[in-house]
N, C-alpha and C positions, 0 to 999 in steps of 0.2 A: 299659532299655526306652525311656526318653526319648531317649537318644543314638541308638538305632536308629530310632526313629520320625521323627526330624528329617532323616535321610539317605535320599534316594530309593533304593528297592531293598531296604532291610533292614526286616523286619517286627518290630514290637515283640512281636507274638504269637509269632514264632519264638524270640525271646529268652526270653519267658516259658516256652515249651516247654523250652528248653535248661536253664533254671534250676529246672525242676520245679514251677512255680507256675501252669501254664496252666489246669488244671481248677479250681483254687481261684479263679482270677480270673474265669473264665466263670461259675461258680456265683454269685459275688457280684454280677456284672453282671446276670445273669438275675433274681436276687432284687430288686435295685434297680429294674430296669425294671418288674417286676411291681408293686412298691410304687408306682411312678409311675403305672401304669395304674389302680390302685385309687384313688389320690389324685384323678386326673382325673374319675373316676366319682363321687367324693364318698364313697367307702367308707373311712371313717377307721379302723374296726377292722381291715379287711383291709390297709390301708396299714401300720398298726403291726405286724401279724404279719409281713409281708414285710420290713419294715425290720429287724426283729429277726433275720432270717435272713441279712442282709448281714454279712460278716466285716469289720467296721469296723477292728478292730485290725490287720488285714492290708492293707485297701484304702487307708486314709488315708495311712500311710507310703509306700506304693507310688506313689500319686498325687503326693505331695509330691516324691518323688525324680524322677519323670517331669518335673514342672513345672520343677524346678531345672535339670535337664539341658537342657531346651528353652531356657530363658532364658539359660543360660551358653554354649550352642553356636550360637545363632542368628546372632550377630554374626560369629562366625568363618566360618561357611558363607557368609554374605552377602558378606564380603570376598573369599573364595576364588572365588565365582561371578563377581565383578566383575573380579578380577585375572587369573584363570586359567580363563576360560570353556570353552576347548576341553578342557583337562585334566580339569576337573570333569565335563564332559559325558561324557568317556570313562570316568571312574570310575563315574558313575551308570549308564552303559550296562552295565558289568560287574556292578554290584550287581543290576540288574534282570534281566540274563541269568541270574545265579545264582539269583534268586528263581523264574524260570521252571523251572529244573531242580528246585528243591525242590518247587514246586507240582506238577510232573509226577509226582513220586513219591507224591503224595497221592491220585492217581487209582487206585482199586482195579482197575478193568477198563476198557480203552479200547474201548467198544462204538461202534456206528455213530453214535448220537446225540451222544455225548461228542466224538467226533472231528470231526463236522460242526460242532458248536458252537464248538470251539476254532478250526477253520479259518475259519469264518464271522466270528467275533469278531476274529480277527487281520486278515483282509482288510478288514473294515469299519472297524476302528480305524485301520489304515494309510492308508486312503483319506481318511477324515474329517480326520485330522491333516494330511494333505497339502494340504487346502484352507485351512489356516491360513496367515497371512501372516508370514513371517520378518522379523527385524530385523537390521540390519547390525552392531549392537554387542553383541548378546546371543545366545548359542547356545541356552540354555534359554528357550524362548518363554514369555511371560507376558502377562497382561492388563494394560492401562494404566488406573490409577485405577478399580478395580472398585467397584461399589456395595456397600452394606452387605449386601443380600440375597445377593450373590455369596459373601461371607464366611460367611454363615449356611449356604448350601448346601454350600460347600466343607468346612466343619466337620462337617456332617452326613454327608457322603460319606466324608471321609478318616478319621474316627474309627472307621469300621467295620473298618478294617484292624487295629485294635488287638486284636481277638479272632479274627483270621483269619491263621494262620501262612502265610508265603509271599507275602503281599501287603502292600506298604508304603503307609502313609498319605501319606507325603511323595511317593511315586511317583504316587498319585492326584492330589495337588495339582499335580504337574508336568503331568500329562495335562490337567487343567482349566485350566492357565495361571495358577494361583493360588500357586505355590510362592514366587516372588519377593515378591508383595504380602504374603503371610502373614509371611515373614521380616522384612520391613520393619516391619509392624505390631508384631511382637514386640520388635524392637530399639528402636522409637520409643515403646514402652509406650503404644500407643493403646488406652486402656481401653474406649472405646465400641466400637471395631472388634473387639477381643478379646472383649468381653462378648457381642456379637452372635454371634460365632463359637462361643463357649462354649455358648450356648443351643442352637445348631445341633448341636453335638457331643453334648450331653446327649440331645436328642430323637432324633438319628440313632442313637446307641448303644442307646437304649431300644427303638426300633422294630426295629433290625437284629438285636439279640440274639435277639429272638423269631422274626423271619423266618429268620435263619440256622439256628436250631435246627430249624425245620420243613423248610427247603430241603435241608439236609445230611442230614436223616433220610430224606427221600423221594427226593431227586435228587442225591446227593452227587457222583458222578463227573461228571455233566453240569455242575453248578455250578462245580466246580473247573476243569473243562476250559474253560469260558467265561472264567474268570479268567486262565487261561494264555494264551488267545488275546488277551485285552485287553492283557496285559503284553507279549507278543511284538509285536503290532502297534504298540504305543505307542513302541517303540524308535526309530521314525522321528523323533519329536520331540526325541530326544537325540542325533541325528547330530551329531558334534562340530564341524562346520564350518558357518558362518553360513547359507549358502544351502541347507543340508540341509533346511530347512523349505519349500522351493519345492514347488509342487503337482505338478510333473512330473519334475524332475531333482534328484538328490541331488548335493551338492557334492563336489569332489575333495579328498582329504587334502593337507595342506601339510607344512611342515618339522617340525611337532610330532607327526608320525605315531608315532614310536617311543615318546614319552612317553604319548600318548593310549592306544596299545595296551597299554603296560605297566601303566598304571593300570586299564584295563579288565580285564586278566587278574587283577590283584591283587584288584579288587573282586569278581570272580566267585569267586575262590578263598576269600575271606573268608566269603561267603554260603554256599557249598557246605560249608565246614567247619562253620559254625553249624548247617546242616541235618543233617549227620551226627551232630554232638553231640546235637542234638535227638532224632534217631531212637534213639540209644542210651539217652537218658534215658527216652523214652517206652516 
């Protein structure tokens, strides 16, 4: 799950589904978030009861494995992004396109509201990302020297993908322009920055686990359709050639076209295969 979460386009939630631990993971997260809610209200007996419902023997080894994967792979990905920006952007594009296909299958019925939500989110995301200013030396756009509150918000948003199959937390970091800064913070072992981000992750996961349960119960197809539109529209930010982030014109492919397309197809195939395995397990 950690290896999947650090790569844009692959969801840790999808891997949990494939491995048959998804429901167990969600239940533990819900119990933990409920315990946190009781703690905030000063209800210590209620906090104790909910903490006892957390499957610690399962959750702690899982979190340790995720952390070790993130720490060991962050430097590799940062190097690849620097040395092969176009090829990596192509691979990420394929991974996210595959995630769109997986999420599409999660929609039970494409009614008018779901379809309108998907199209609206795709168009809005594509337009908003077109307003961002590209750089000449990096294909995957990122913020320069973000403040600590940006890491807090990025952690709170990206962690939500952990319990949502088909949506990648790293993909959300790419959209926010925080993927590069977060990799840098991990590689440099910036404890203050990572601590602030961890707090955001804890609060974000606690709140989102409750919200997700309600939203999916009452508006499942519309919620998933909106996520599909978000992922589809955000492909603009991963256009593999530097001036692809221009607000009006997408850049033309160069001599690396074959390699970029090949990696895109490979990334898409990997995610679709994971999705099929997940469906069989479910």
